[in-house]
C-alpha positions in Angstrom: 147.6 94.0 -52.6 144.8 91.6 -53.5 145.7 88.5 -52.3 146.5 90.6 -48.4 143.4 91.3 -48.2 141.5 88.7 -49.0 144.5 86.4 -46.7 144.4 88.7 -43.9 139.9 88.3 -44.0 140.5 84.2 -43.7 143.3 85.2 -40.6 140.8 87.2 -39.4 137.5 84.8 -39.5 140.1 81.9 -39.0 143.2 81.9 -36.8 142.3 85.3 -35.2 144.0 85.3 -31.3 141.4 84.7 -28.2 144.1 87.0 -27.2 142.7 90.1 -28.7 139.7 91.0 -26.6 136.4 91.3 -30.1 132.8 90.8 -30.1 132.8 87.9 -32.4 130.1 89.3 -34.7 132.7 92.6 -35.6 135.2 89.6 -36.4 133.5 87.6 -38.4 131.8 91.4 -40.4 135.5 92.9 -40.4 136.8 88.9 -42.2 134.4 89.5 -44.7 134.6 93.3 -45.5 138.2 91.9 -46.2 138.0 89.1 -47.9 135.6 91.2 -50.7 137.7 93.7 -50.5 140.2 90.8 -52.1 137.7 89.9 -54.7 136.7 93.2 -55.5 140.6 94.4 -56.3 141.5 91.0 -58.0 138.2 91.3 -60.0 139.3 94.6 -61.2 142.7 94.1 -61.9 141.9 91.4 -64.0 139.7 93.8 -65.8 142.0 96.9 -66.0 144.4 93.2 -68.0 141.9 92.9 -70.2 141.3 96.2 -71.6 145.4 97.0 -71.3 145.1 94.1 -73.4 142.9 94.3 -76.0 144.6 97.9 -76.6 147.6 96.4 -77.7 146.5 93.1 -80.1 144.6 96.7 -81.8 147.8 98.5 -82.4 
């Protein structure tokens, strides 16, 4: 899921069609939020995976 959010953020920032009228400041803000949320999801997923791996090692 993190890849989807990151990809959508890049799409909104770089490849967003001009036919859809959206103020540039809003487009940039929305794209950055999607990118950051994708990064946050990826980091939280990695932390949970590491914790699960550590718990399996101690069992």
